[in-house]
Structure formats: structure tokens, C-alpha cells
N, C-alpha and C positions, 0 to 999 in steps of 0.2 A: 504494500500500500504506500505509505508515506516514504518508505526507503528509496523509492524511485524519484523522489523530489528532493533535490539537494538543498540543504539549509533550512528545511522545514521540520518542525518538531513532529507534527502529525496533521492529518486531514480530519475534518469533522463536518457533520451536518447539524442543523439546528431546527427545533420545532418550538414555535412560540404560540402559547395558548392564552386565552383570557382577554382582559380589557386593554384599552389603549395605554394605560399606565404601565401595565406589564410589558407591552410592546416596546416602550421606551427603555425599560430595563433590559429587554432582549437586545436591542440595538447597542446599548452601552456594553454589554458582555461581548457581543460580536466584535466591537471595536477593540476591546481589551485583548481578546484572543488573537486578533489579527496583528496587533502591535507586538505580541509575544511570540510570534512565529508559527501560529496555527493557521491553516488554510481552509476556508469554507468551500465546500463542494455541494452540489445538489444531492438530495437524499438518494436518488436512484443510481448515483455513481459510487464507486468503491471508496470507502473512507474508514478511518480508524475509530473515531469517537462520535457519539451523538449527545447533544445537550437538549433536554426537554425543559423549557421554562413553563411551569405549571400554573393553573388557576385552582384555588381552593375555596372559592367564595360560596357556592351552593352545591347541592348534591349532584346535579346534572353536570356541572363543571368538573367536579372531582371524579365522577365516573369517566368523563372524556379523558381527563389527565391520566388516570390509571390504565385506561385502554391503550393509550399511546405508549405509556411506559412499558406495559407488557409486550406490546408489539416490538419495541426496540430491544427488550431483553431477549425475546425469542430470536431476533437477528444475531445478537451476540452469541447465544447458545448454539446457533447454526454456523458460527465461525465467520460471520460477515462483519463483526465489529470487535474491537478490543475492549470497549468500555461504554457504560451508560451513566451520564450525569443527570440528576434530577435537581432542578433549581426552582426558585420562585415561591409562590404563596402556599401551595400544597406542601412543599418541603418545610417551609417555616412553621406551618400549622401542626404538622404531625411528626416532624423531625425523625428520630430513630425508629418510630413505628413503621415508617415506610419500608425499612429493611425486613420487618416481620411480614408485611403485606406482599413484598416482592423482593426476595433475597438476591436476585440477580442484579440489582442496582449496585453500582460501584461507588458512587459519590453522591452525597446529598448536600446541596448548597442553599442556605436560607436567603430570604429577600435581601438582607443587608450584607450578605457574603458575596454579592455580585462582583464587587471590586477585586475579589481574589479568585475569580472563576478560573484563571489560568493555573492557579496553584492546584485546584482539583484535577484539572486536565494533566498537569505535570505528574501528579501521583500515579495516575493510570499509566501514562507513557513510561514512567520510571519503574513500574511494577511495585509501587509502595502501597500496601494495604493496611498499615498499622492504624491510620486515622482515616475514617471514611466520611466525616462530616465537616462542614465549614459554616459556622454560624457567628454572627456578630450582633451586638445589641443595636437597637434602633438609634441612629445618630441624633445628636442634639442640634445639629445643623443639617440642612437639606443637602443631599449629595449632588454633585455636579453631573450633568448629563451631556457633557461635551465629547468630542471624538467618537461619535457613534457611527457604526456602519448601518446605514438606514435600510430597512426592508419595505418601506412604503414606496410608492411611485415617487420619482424625484421631485415632483411639483407639490407634494403635500407632506406635512410632518406634524407629529404630536410633540408638544412641549409641556413637561410637568412643571408647574409653578410652586407646588408644595408636595409634601409627602405626609401620609398618616391622617388620622382623624380623631377629634376629641368628642364626637357626638354621642357615642355609646348607645346607639339605637338598639333596642332589645333583640332584634332579629339578626343583627349583623356581626360577623366575626372579623371584619377587616381591622379594627383597632388592635386585635390580638396578633394579627399577621403583619401589619404595616406600622404599628406604633402610634405615638401621639403626633398631633399635627405640628409640622415644622415648615416654616415659610422659606422659600428660596428668595434671597434678596433681589430687589428690583433690578439693580445693575447687572446681576448675574443672569437673570432671565433675559434681559435685553441683549447681553453678550451672546447667549446661546441662540437667541432668535436671529441675530445678525449672522451667526455662523451658518444657520440653516438657510437663511435667505441667500447667502453667498454660494450655497450649494445648489441653488435653483428652486427653492421652495417658494411657491406663490400663495398657498393656503396654509396658514399656521393655526393649528387646533390646540387651544389651551385646555389642559386637563389637570384635575386634582381630585382628591376625595371630597373636598369641601371648598369650592371656588370662592364663595363670598366671604369666607372666614380668612381669606388671604391677608396676611400681615399682622393679625391680632397678636400672635405670639411673639413676633419679632419687633414690631413697631408700637405695640400697645393699642392699636386701633385698626379697623379694616382699611386696607390700602389698595383694593382691587382697582378702584378708579384711577389712582395714581399709576399703577402698573400699566393699565390700558393706554393711558395718555403717553407714557414713556415709549411703549411699543409702537404707537402710531407715529410719533414725532421723531424717534431716534433710530428706528430700523428702516433701512432702505431695501426695496425689492419685494416686500410682502404686499400682496393685493387684498387678501381676505384674512381676517382674524375671526375665528369661530370659537365660541365659549361653551364648554360642556360642564356638567355637574355643579350647578349652582344651587346650594341649599337655600330654601326660602327664608332667609334671615340675613341681616346685615346689608340690605339694599339701602344705601345712603342716598341723600338728595344728589350728591355729586355723581354717584354711579348712574342714577337714572339719566342725568344730563349727558354724561359721557357716552352711554349706550345709544342715546337718541340723536347725538350730533356727529358721531364719528363717521368718516368716509371709508375707513378700512374695516371697522368692526361691523360685520354683516348683521342684519336684523334676524338673527336666529339665536335662540337661547334654550339650553337644556336645563330643566329644573325638576329633578325627581321629587315627587310629592309623597308617594307611597300610599296615602289615603287622604280622606277629607273629613270623616266623622271625628268629632273631638274626642270621644271616648277611645276610639281606635288609635288616634294620634298619641294619646297619653299612654296606652298600653305599649305602643311602639317606642315610647320615650322620644318622640319627635317634639322639638322645642318650638312649635308654632301651632297656631289654632286655625280653624276654618276661616274665621273672619280676617285674621292677619294674612292668610294666603290669598283670599279674595281681594284684599286691599293691594297687595303687591302686584298681583296679576293685572288689576285695573290700572295701576300706575305705569306698569310696563307697556300695556296697550296704548295708553295715552302718550307715553314718552317716545316710543320707537315706532316710526311709520312702517307699515307693512310687516310687523313682527310675525315671525313663525316660531311658535312656542312648542317645544317637545317636553313631555313628561313621562314618568313611569309610575305604575301602581302595583301594589301587592294585594292579591285577593286570597281569602282563606286563612288569614292570620288567626291564631287561637282566639276564640270567643267572638269572632265576627258573626253578627246576626244577619238575617235576611234584610231587616230594616236598615242596618248600617250599610250593607252592600247597596241597597236601593238608593240610599243617599249619595253614594259614590257615583252610581250611574246617572242620577239627576245632575250632579255637579259636572260630570263630563259632557252631558248633553247641553248644559247651559253655557259652559265655559268655552267649548269648541276649540280644543287644542288641535293645532294643525298636524302635529305628530305625537304619537303615543305608543307606549309599550306596556304590556301587562305580564306580570310574573305570578305564578302560584307560590304561596308561602313554602319555603324550604326549611325543614326542621334542622337547626344547626347545633350540634353538641357544643356545650361550653358557653352558649349565649343565654341570657335571662329568659328569652321566649321559649326556650327548650323545656322549661319547667312549668310553663303556664297550663292551666286546665282548659277544658272545653275545646278540644281539638276539632278541626273541621275535616271531614272525610275527603280523601283525595278526589273522589269522583265529583263531589260538590265544588271543590276548589277549581277543578278543570271546567266544570259547568259555568261557574262564575267568570272565569277568564274568558271563555268563549262569548258569554253574554255581554261582557264589557267591551270586548273587541268588536262585537256586532254593533253596539251602540256607537262606537268610534268610526266605523267604516264609512258611513255616509258623510260624516263630518270631514274626514280626510279627503274623500272624493270631491266634496264641495270646495275645499281649500285649493285643490289642484285645478278645478274648473275655473276658479277665479283668476288663475294665472294664464289661461288660454287667451290668446290675442295680445298678450304683453310681450315686449322685447326685454329679455333678460340676458345678462352675461352668464355663460356656461363654461365651466372648467372641464376640459376634455380629459378623461381618465384613461381610456383605452379604445381600440377598435371594437366594434360590435361583432362578436364571433358568429352571429346569426345573419349578418348582412350579406347580400349578394354582390358579386363583382360589378354587376351592371348598376347597382344602386348602393353605393358605399354609405355606411352609417357608423356612428361612433357612440360610445357611452360616456356620459358626463354628468355633471351635477350643477344645479343652480345654488344660490345662497340658501335655499330652503331645505337642502338635503345634506346631512352629514354622511361621510363614508361608512358603508357597511350596515348602518342602522336605518337609513331612510331610503327613499326611492331614487331613481336615476332619471336622466334626460337622454332620450335616444335622438341623436342629432344627425340629420342628413346634410352632408356638406363635402367639399372637395379639399384635398391638400391639407388635411388636419393632422395634428400629432398630439400625443398626450402632453399636457401642460399648457396647451393653447387656451386662453381665456377670450372667448369671442361672443359678440352679441348674437342672439338667436331669437327668432320668432316662435313662440310657443303656439303650436297649431292644434294639438289635441291631447287627450289623456289616454293612458293605457293602464287601467287599474291604479296602482299607486305611483306609476311612472308618467312622465310627460314625453311628448313627441314634438320635435322642433326642427327648424331649418336654419342653418347658419346664414347670417346676413352679410358676412364678409368672408373673404378667402385670404388666409395668411400669405404674405408676400414671400413665397419660397418656390423654388423650381419643383416641378412634378418629379417624383422619383423615377429613375430609369429602370424599366423592367429588366430583370436579369435571371439567369437560371439559378434555381436553388442549389446551395452547396452546404456541406456539413461544416459546422463551426464547433470549436472546442468549447466545453462548458455549457452553462445554461443561457437563457436569454428569452425575453418575451417576444422579441422581434417587433416591438411597437415603438421603439425609440426611447423607452424608459429604462430604468436600471435593470440589470440582469435579474431574472427571477430566482428566488431562493426557496428552499423547502420549508414553507411556512404553513402552519395549520391554524385556523381560528381568525 
């Protein structure tokens, strides 16, 4: 394997699971491994090691992580690999217990052990098995996320502005995996954003466990508005700034003003609410009430023209009655969120909700999820229909694999859609490439997606047709960065 590559410690593949915050950790580990002499190759090619960066948030995510881990261990046992490293949230949450679950794992690296990921790889390459874990305490200062080897398309990137969470919602295990909230200083976020812009990023997606809490621990008060102003005025090259994971608290007058007046901060906001009934919110230990939530949403609608608001809810939480669920449906129908996701409650060992009485049957949880999504469907469709006839800038992500040669089309997104969680825009146009931000006429809807025609053609020569030939390594072949073995 790696013996044929001079000067290389080993080759490896990488599987990244879970949320965008986990993705940033994956990219940081990839960068560190590359700096230390490890070479990333696609999973289908021969390689020495595999690293699985896991998610441990809810039961479904844990099952997916364990499925991937077992698949990689089977490859090792078949002689296809020298070692398997398990990193991330599942590793942090269960630590040594993972070896009991799957003895074939070679190294387990916790969330905050990511900076030493090369050490875990070195142990396998060097045949050292005396120590098989790498854990570090949660840092008192936010870790830097520079020198990343990005696995998103070149034109978009996620940027973590803080780590951890102080909320202690009764259903959530994240504080136990990610630690207390620590803010990344404004100047450091700006520096990382400029690094990403210099690398070709046009859409910058800000992520955190608790976005509106940004700055409280470091500066003594919420400073999200100041961060956004700094990103808009000091970073060159970014066209869109998208904000995810805004807890419904700490919306200051200044923040409303910044969100409503910015030219780069797009009118899209993700604000997970989880429920709306006050009794349910108290059981969940959510530190806001129904009336406070409605006030915030009202001010956001007034302050931000053409706002598209995304939220998520949990149904089937212990003790949820039919009347409380009906209140949630009524709230959704009245508020008309443009984008919405619904999860059934997942019983998480170690969380306070795990001990609560009055469990809701799985079948009823799923029934409520379907009913809430059915209530949302016509609202989302109406939101899309309101965009028909408008001219919107669309960021091209990739060629449409279903398009015909005679009628080329592309997949992109408008401001109204975040990657992977919302819909897409199917764009008919010529001479386009991923990363193009072009005005498009929205002509129709297709379920949760839009269909559009590009109104301008980028000023570049038409590609010259040529015979296909084999190329070394991976590659999407669409002008973006080489494709990597990523799941999730």
C-alpha cells in the first residue's frame, strides 16, 4: 500500500458523519493529517487506514455510526486495511465502551482529541497498541479551525463561531459531548473567514450550538451583531452569509437592525424551537415561552424583508398530550414557517428526559411527525409559489445528473435554501460551472424545489469536447474540488 509512495507515512480514507459542526472538525483533522505526511485517497482505492468521524446525538445517528464502523472493521479483518480510527461525538460519549461494542476498533479519539489525530494514526502505523484512546478535556478557549482540507464544494464553507452549549435542555446530550459554551473571538472568526474567502468561498455558513449566545462568555454580553458587522465590512470575497442554529433568546435591538440592513447576510434564519406549548417548553428546560417566541418571530418578520425562516420541532416528548400537540400544529399553521423539520423524540441515556414518566408510544410519535409535516407541506409549497416570477440570484452547486445533453441543466440554491436540508433550484442555462452566482428567473415549482432559467451567461469560452480519458485519483469532473469518500 503506502510502501509504494515515497515519503508518505500511510494512505487513508475518511468518513464524516453528522452535523455541519462535525464536518468542520473533519476538515480540520484532514488538514492535520495531510501536514503530517498522511495521504487521503478515495475509499474505493487501496489504503492503509480509515478514520470515521462519528455522530452520537440521537439513536438513529448512533446506529448509522456503528454500521459504518462495523463495515470498516470487516474490511480490516479481510486484510484490506491496517487500522480503524473512530473519532468524534460517539467516541466522546461512550469512550472505552466502544471497544466492548466493536473490539476491532484500533483507536478511539474524542471530540477534543482532534488536534492529535495524527498521533492515533502514528500508533497504528508504528504497531503500538499499549494506548488505544486519545481524549482531552473541553478547552476553555475555542479551538482554531484554520488549515482545513475542505470537503465541501469550493464555493461554500461552514465556519464555527463557538463550541459547546450551556443550555442543558433535558432531551439533549450535546453538552456532555461538546462541553460548555466557548466563544471564538471576533478577530479570529474574521481571520478564518478571510482564509476561506481567499480559497474561493462565496457562501459562508455560520454554525454553533447556540448562535445568539455568541460572546456572552467571552465579552460579558451577546456580540453576534458585532461579529456580523465585522464579517460584512472586513472580509472580502464573500457574497452570502447564512446563519444557522439561532436559539430564540438574546435577539438584541442591534441584531434585528443588522439582520435587516445587511447586503451580505441573506434573509434566511434557522431557529430551532422544539415546541411551543409552555408546559412542554418547561419540561424540555427551554428558556423561553410561547409569547416570547411569538414576539421574536414578529420582530424578525418586521425587520428582515423577504425573510425565510427555518425551524425544527420534537414530537412525542415524554408527557406530550394530544392537546399540547394540537397547539403545536395550530402554531405552525398560523406562523407559516417557510422551512421546517420534525424529529420524533429520541430517548437518550444520561439526559434528564430519560427518567421522565408518561412515555409516548413510538407509533404515536411517528403519527404525530407525519401529521405535523402534512400541516407544513402546503405552507412550504405556498412559500415556493410566491417566488415564481421573481428574479433571484442562484448559486450553482453542480451539474444536474438527470439533464439531457440537448437541454443542459444545473443544480443550485437561492438564498432560501441551505445545503442538504432544504430544496434546490434546477437551472436551465449554458456555460455554467459550480460556484457561479447568477440571476435566474424562477419559472415554476417542482415539489419542494424550484425550476429556473439563467438570465445571463458567464463570460467564458465553451469547453472543447474531447475524448474521455482515465485520470488518477478521484474527481467530480464538474470543476469543483476532487470528490472524497464522505458519508452524511
